[in-house]
C-alpha positions as CSV (number, residue, x, y, z in Angstrom):
1,M,93.1,112.6,171.8
2,S,91.6,111.9,168.4
3,R,90.8,108.3,167.6
4,A,88.9,106.8,164.7
5,E,86.7,103.7,164.4
6,R,85.5,102.1,161.2
7,Y,81.8,101.0,160.8
8,R,79.8,99.4,158.1
9,I,76.7,101.4,157.1
10,R,73.4,99.5,156.8
11,F,70.7,101.4,155.0
12,D,67.0,101.0,155.7
13,S,66.1,101.6,152.0
14,P,67.8,101.7,148.6
15,M,66.9,105.3,148.4
16,Q,69.3,106.2,151.1
17,A,72.2,104.5,149.3
18,A,71.2,106.4,146.1
19,L,71.3,109.7,147.9
20,C,74.7,109.0,149.3
21,A,75.9,108.2,145.8
22,R,74.5,111.5,144.6
23,I,76.3,113.4,147.3
24,A,79.6,111.7,146.4
25,G,79.0,112.5,142.7
26,A,78.4,116.2,143.6
27,C,81.6,116.3,145.6
28,R,83.5,115.0,142.6
29,Y,81.8,117.5,140.3
30,V,82.7,120.4,142.5
31,W,86.3,119.2,142.8
32,K,86.7,119.2,139.0
33,A,84.7,122.4,138.4
34,Y,87.4,124.7,140.0
35,R,90.2,125.0,137.6
36,I,92.6,127.8,138.6
37,G,94.5,130.3,136.4
38,P,97.7,132.1,137.1
39,R,98.1,133.8,140.5
40,P,94.9,132.5,142.0
41,S,93.6,132.6,145.5
42,V,93.1,129.0,146.6
43,S,92.1,129.4,150.3
44,F,89.1,127.5,151.6
45,F,87.4,130.8,152.3
46,T,87.7,132.0,148.8
47,L,86.6,128.7,147.3
48,G,83.7,128.6,149.7
49,Q,82.5,132.0,148.4
50,R,82.7,130.8,144.8
51,F,80.8,127.6,145.8
52,T,78.0,129.8,147.2
53,K,77.7,131.6,143.8
54,L,77.7,128.2,142.0
55,R,75.0,126.8,144.3
56,N,72.8,129.9,143.7
57,D,73.2,129.6,140.0
58,P,70.0,128.5,138.3
59,A,71.9,126.0,136.2
60,H,73.2,124.3,139.3
61,A,69.9,124.3,141.3
62,W,70.3,120.6,141.9
63,L,73.0,121.3,144.4
64,K,70.5,122.8,146.8
65,A,68.9,119.4,147.2
66,L,72.1,118.1,148.7
67,P,73.8,118.9,152.1
68,C,75.8,122.1,151.6
69,A,78.5,121.4,154.3
70,A,79.4,118.0,153.0
71,V,79.7,119.1,149.4
72,R,81.5,122.3,150.2
73,Y,84.1,120.5,152.4
74,T,85.5,119.0,149.2
75,L,87.0,122.4,148.5
76,K,88.9,122.1,151.8
77,Y,90.8,119.1,150.3
78,L,91.3,121.0,147.1
79,A,92.7,124.1,148.9
80,D,95.1,121.9,150.9
81,A,96.2,120.1,147.7
82,Y,96.9,123.4,146.0
83,T,98.7,124.8,149.0
84,R,101.0,121.8,149.1
85,S,101.7,122.2,145.4
86,F,102.7,125.8,145.8
87,T,104.8,125.3,148.9
88,S,106.6,122.1,147.8
89,A,108.5,121.8,144.6
90,D,108.1,118.0,144.5
91,A,104.3,117.9,145.2
92,G,103.1,119.0,141.7
93,L,99.7,120.3,140.9
94,P,96.6,118.2,142.0
95,R,95.7,115.6,139.4
96,F,92.1,115.2,138.5
97,Q,92.0,111.4,138.1
98,S,89.2,109.4,136.5
99,R,86.4,108.0,138.5
100,H,87.8,104.5,138.1
101,R,90.9,105.4,140.1
102,T,89.4,107.3,143.0
103,T,87.3,106.2,145.9
104,P,83.8,107.9,145.9
105,G,82.7,109.4,149.2
106,F,82.1,112.6,151.2
107,T,82.8,114.0,154.6
108,L,80.6,115.3,157.4
109,P,82.8,118.1,158.7
110,D,81.0,119.1,161.9
111,N,77.7,118.8,163.8
112,V,77.9,115.0,163.8
113,R,74.8,113.4,165.3
114,L,75.6,109.9,166.6
115,D,73.0,108.1,168.6
116,G,74.6,104.9,169.9
117,T,75.0,102.7,166.8
118,R,73.0,105.1,164.5
119,L,74.4,108.0,162.4
120,Y,72.4,110.9,161.0
121,I,73.4,111.9,157.4
122,P,71.8,115.3,156.3
123,K,69.2,114.9,153.5
124,V,69.5,111.1,153.9
125,G,68.3,110.3,157.5
126,W,69.4,107.9,160.2
127,V,71.5,104.9,159.1
128,R,72.6,102.0,161.2
129,L,76.3,101.3,162.0
130,A,77.4,97.7,162.1
131,G,80.7,95.9,162.7
132,H,81.8,98.3,165.4
133,Q,84.0,97.5,168.4
134,G,82.3,100.0,170.7
135,R,85.6,101.1,172.2
136,Y,84.9,104.8,171.9
137,L,81.1,104.8,172.0
138,G,79.9,107.7,174.2
139,C,82.8,109.9,173.2
140,P,81.9,113.0,171.2
141,A,82.3,112.5,167.4
142,K,84.0,115.4,165.6
143,Q,84.0,114.3,162.0
144,V,82.9,111.4,159.8
145,R,84.3,110.3,156.5
146,L,82.0,108.1,154.4
147,P,83.8,106.3,151.5
148,R,82.2,103.8,149.2
149,E,83.7,100.5,148.2
150,G,82.6,98.0,145.6
151,D,80.8,98.8,142.3
152,E,77.6,100.7,141.6
153,R,75.6,97.5,141.5
154,H,76.8,96.3,144.9
155,P,78.0,99.3,146.9
156,R,79.5,99.0,150.3
157,W,79.4,102.2,152.4
158,Y,81.6,102.7,155.5
159,A,81.8,105.4,158.1
160,H,85.1,106.4,159.6
161,V,84.1,108.2,162.8
162,F,86.7,110.4,164.5
163,H,86.1,110.6,168.2
164,E,87.5,113.0,170.8
165,V,88.7,110.5,173.4
166,P,89.8,111.3,176.9
167,A,93.4,110.3,177.7
168,D,92.3,107.8,180.3
169,R,90.3,105.8,177.7
170,V,93.2,105.4,175.3
171,R,95.1,102.2,175.5
172,P,98.5,103.2,177.0
173,P,101.9,101.8,175.8
174,A,104.3,99.9,178.0
175,A,105.5,101.9,181.0
176,T,109.2,101.3,180.5
177,G,111.7,99.7,178.2
178,A,113.0,100.3,174.7
179,L,113.0,98.3,171.5
180,G,115.1,98.7,168.4
181,L,113.5,97.9,165.0
182,D,115.3,97.1,161.7
183,R,113.0,97.5,158.7
184,N,113.9,95.3,155.8
185,V,112.2,94.2,152.5
186,G,109.2,92.1,153.4
187,Q,109.8,92.0,157.1
188,A,111.0,93.9,160.2
189,T,113.1,92.5,163.1
190,D,113.3,94.0,166.6
191,S,116.1,93.8,169.1
192,D,114.5,90.9,171.0
193,G,114.7,88.8,167.9
194,R,111.0,88.8,166.9
195,V,110.3,89.0,163.2
196,Y,107.3,90.9,161.9
197,A,106.6,89.6,158.4
198,V,104.5,91.4,155.8
199,P,101.6,89.1,154.5
200,D,102.4,87.1,151.4
201,T,100.0,88.2,148.7
202,A,101.5,86.4,145.8
203,N,98.5,84.1,145.3
204,L,96.1,86.9,145.7
205,E,97.9,89.1,143.2
206,A,97.9,86.2,140.7
207,N,94.1,85.8,141.1
208,I,93.7,89.6,140.6
209,K,95.6,89.4,137.3
210,R,93.5,86.5,136.0
211,K,90.1,88.0,136.9
212,P,90.4,91.1,134.7
213,R,91.1,88.9,131.6
214,K,87.9,86.9,132.3
215,A,85.9,90.1,132.9
216,D,87.1,91.6,129.6
217,K,86.1,88.4,127.8
218,A,82.6,88.6,129.3
219,R,82.3,92.2,128.3
220,E,83.4,91.5,124.8
221,R,80.8,88.7,124.5
222,S,78.2,91.1,125.7
223,R,79.1,93.7,123.1
224,R,79.3,91.2,120.3
225,N,75.9,89.7,121.1
226,G,74.3,93.0,121.9
227,Q,73.1,91.7,125.2
228,P,73.5,92.9,128.8
229,L,76.4,91.5,130.8
230,S,75.7,87.9,131.7
231,H,75.3,86.6,135.2
232,R,78.8,85.0,135.0
233,G,80.3,88.3,133.9
234,R,78.7,90.1,136.8
235,R,79.9,87.4,139.2
236,I,83.5,87.7,137.9
237,C,83.4,91.5,138.3
238,G,82.1,91.1,141.9
239,Q,84.8,88.6,142.7
240,L,87.5,91.0,141.3
241,S,86.2,93.8,143.5
242,K,86.3,91.5,146.5
243,L,89.8,90.4,145.9
244,R,91.0,94.0,145.5
245,R,89.3,95.0,148.8
246,R,91.1,92.1,150.5
247,Q,94.4,93.1,149.0
248,K,93.9,96.7,150.2
249,R,93.2,95.7,153.8
250,Q,95.8,93.0,154.4
251,R,98.9,95.1,154.8
252,P,97.3,97.9,157.0
253,S,95.8,95.2,159.2
254,A,99.2,93.5,159.6
255,A,100.8,96.9,160.4
256,H,98.2,97.6,163.1
257,R,98.9,94.2,164.7
258,H,102.7,94.6,164.6
259,S,102.7,98.2,165.9
260,R,100.4,97.3,168.8
261,R,102.6,94.4,169.8
262,M,105.6,96.7,169.8
263,A,103.9,99.4,171.8
264,D,102.8,96.8,174.4
265,T,106.4,95.4,174.7
266,A,108.3,98.7,175.2
267,H,107.6,102.4,175.9
268,T,110.2,103.6,173.4
269,V,110.7,102.3,169.8
270,V,113.9,103.2,168.0
271,I,113.9,103.0,164.2
272,E,116.1,104.1,161.4
273,D,115.5,107.5,159.8
274,L,114.9,106.3,156.3
275,D,114.0,108.5,153.3
276,T,111.6,106.1,151.6
277,K,110.6,108.6,149.0
278,A,114.2,109.0,147.8
279,M,114.8,105.3,148.0
280,T,111.9,104.5,145.7
281,K,112.6,107.0,143.0
282,S,112.5,105.8,139.5
283,A,115.7,104.9,137.7
284,K,114.3,105.7,134.3
285,G,116.3,108.8,133.8
286,T,116.0,111.1,130.8
287,V,116.4,110.7,127.0
288,E,119.8,112.3,127.2
289,A,120.9,110.2,130.2
290,P,118.8,107.0,130.4
291,G,119.0,105.0,133.6
292,K,120.4,101.5,134.1
293,N,118.6,98.4,135.4
294,V,115.3,100.2,135.2
295,K,113.1,97.1,135.5
296,Q,115.1,95.7,138.4
297,K,114.8,99.1,140.2
298,A,111.1,99.2,139.6
299,G,110.7,95.8,141.1
300,L,112.7,96.8,144.2
301,N,110.6,99.9,144.6
302,R,107.4,97.8,144.5
303,V,108.6,95.4,147.3
304,I,109.9,98.4,149.4
305,L,106.5,100.1,149.2
306,K,104.8,96.8,150.0
307,S,106.9,96.5,153.2
308,N,104.8,99.1,155.0
309,W,107.8,101.2,156.2
310,G,106.0,104.5,156.3
311,L,102.7,103.0,157.5
312,L,104.4,101.2,160.4
313,E,106.2,104.4,161.3
314,R,103.0,106.5,161.4
315,Q,101.2,104.0,163.5
316,L,104.1,103.7,166.0
317,A,104.1,107.5,166.3
318,Y,100.8,107.5,168.1
319,K,100.7,104.1,169.7
320,A,104.2,104.0,171.3
321,G,105.1,106.2,174.2
322,A,108.0,107.6,172.2
323,L,109.4,107.1,168.7
324,V,113.1,107.8,168.2
325,Q,114.7,108.0,164.8
326,V,118.5,107.5,164.5
327,N,121.1,107.6,161.7
328,P,121.0,104.3,159.7
329,A,124.6,104.5,158.5
330,Y,126.5,101.2,159.0
331,T,124.0,99.6,161.3
332,S,124.1,96.4,159.2
333,Q,127.9,96.3,159.2
334,T,128.6,97.0,162.9
335,C,129.0,94.3,165.4
336,A,126.6,94.6,168.3
337,V,129.1,93.2,170.8
338,C,132.4,94.8,170.0
339,Q,131.2,97.7,167.8
340,Q,133.7,96.8,165.0
341,V,132.6,98.2,161.6
342,D,133.6,96.1,158.6
343,R,131.8,95.3,155.4
344,A,133.2,91.7,155.6
345,N,131.1,91.2,158.8
346,R,128.0,90.7,156.6
347,K,128.7,87.3,155.2
348,T,125.3,86.9,153.5
349,Q,122.0,88.6,153.4
350,A,120.9,86.8,156.6
351,L,124.2,85.9,158.4
352,F,126.3,88.3,160.4
353,E,129.7,87.1,161.6
354,C,132.2,89.5,163.2
355,T,135.7,89.3,161.9
356,A,137.1,90.7,165.1
357,C,135.4,88.9,168.0
358,G,133.6,86.1,166.2
359,H,130.1,87.1,167.2
360,T,127.5,85.4,165.0
361,A,123.8,86.4,164.7
362,H,121.1,87.0,162.3
363,A,122.0,90.1,160.3
364,D,118.6,91.9,160.9
365,H,118.7,91.1,164.6
366,N,122.2,92.4,164.9
367,A,121.2,95.6,163.1
368,A,118.2,96.1,165.4
369,R,120.5,95.9,168.4
370,N,122.8,98.5,166.9
371,I,119.8,100.8,166.2
372,L,118.7,100.4,169.8
373,V,122.1,101.3,171.1
374,R,122.0,104.6,169.1
375,G,118.7,105.5,170.7
376,C,119.8,104.7,174.3
377,P,120.1,108.4,175.4
378,W,116.4,108.9,174.7
379,T,115.0,105.8,176.4
380,R,112.8,106.1,179.4
381,P,114.1,104.8,182.8
382,A,112.3,102.3,184.9
383,R,110.0,103.3,187.6
384,G,110.6,102.7,191.3
385,V,113.0,103.7,194.1
386,G,115.9,101.7,195.6
387,A,115.6,97.9,195.6
388,S,112.0,97.9,194.5
389,A,113.0,99.5,191.1
390,R,113.1,97.1,188.2
391,F,116.3,97.6,186.4
392,T,116.0,98.3,182.7
393,Y,119.0,97.7,180.4
394,P,119.7,100.8,178.4
395,C,119.5,98.8,175.2
396,Q,117.1,96.1,176.4
397,A,119.9,93.5,175.9
398,R,120.4,90.4,178.0
399,W,123.7,89.5,179.5
400,G,126.6,90.2,177.2
401,P,130.3,89.3,177.3
402,T,131.1,92.1,179.8
403,A,131.1,90.6,183.3
404,A,128.8,91.9,186.1
405,T,129.8,92.2,189.7
406,T,127.5,92.0,192.7
407,S,127.5,95.8,193.1
408,R,127.2,97.0,189.5
409,I,125.5,95.6,186.4
410,V,127.2,96.3,183.1
411,C,125.5,95.8,179.7
412,G,127.6,93.9,177.3
413,I,126.2,95.8,174.2
414,C,126.0,99.5,175.1
415,G,128.6,99.4,177.9
416,R,126.3,101.2,180.4
417,G,125.7,100.1,183.9
418,G,123.3,100.5,186.7
């Protein structure tokens, strides 16, 4: 299995950081240098041949002073981007964004030399790795991605090391059980009633909006006086970079914690099959047919994307024992006890009250139980034989209104027995 760990790079000299910045700049130069015409060949092999000619060109002799494999591997990303654009109508051609909107970095594709907590970067030398957990130390490293965060004055380099890990060293999920998950705006609720809230970043976003205004004022004073940026201006720019890094890491960190807790709770996680891309399409429309409530839809799209639906799904796909997707239709209008479907059951956004049997529950909890029932045929049974086997409810529910005799247990939600 492939697993990744994130390390902070500690350089022994400023020259090593400068060389890494040169390699990252060369990767960006090579990415932007290859513009394709009609009917091109955009395979990695063809682009690699063109890169060899470019590297041997006397006008680009400076490329020979940099590691060939790291710079050339940028064309692998370019070839994949063009392949996606040609095979998918919605992908579009690769966009060559400005350097202010992309993260500088490069990749060591193979022949990774990792000696404990030290990494060898070609043409740079050995660098120290800090902040590691050491969970996969000793496992062979297949590839390393080295991105840079921060500004040019105060760069922060990181190493994402991809290890080839034996199956016995990977943290296993729960052996049995199933869990239903209802994803909502700002939070997710499972069938046991636990709520997984997305971190509230309102204060952080307010600070991020204020800092650029202060930084612009400091730059304007510098241009007006003809002097370099003041110490206060540099400090504000550093604070802005730090706030953006914190904002970038908060939601993925919460998604990792939530997905790990779900995987430790149950072997199978059942979720709704949501088309997030279609749900977050713009309502702007066209000039002939303009959309309605465009600003409201844009705000809804932002909060949906901030809710980590896709990120949580991708992490559960490799952490949980099994990830089952079910049809989301009418899960929020169906009673988890009597299975009666009625729009009037949803009294408010948070309250569910069945008009047939009177069952009352939190609306998200009720929907999570319905999602779990739809995934019951794919749940994993409990281990054991005879009386020593621990019975697992097909929908992980507790006692429902259906009675149970001494010889047979009947689940009150899904109607199955054991």
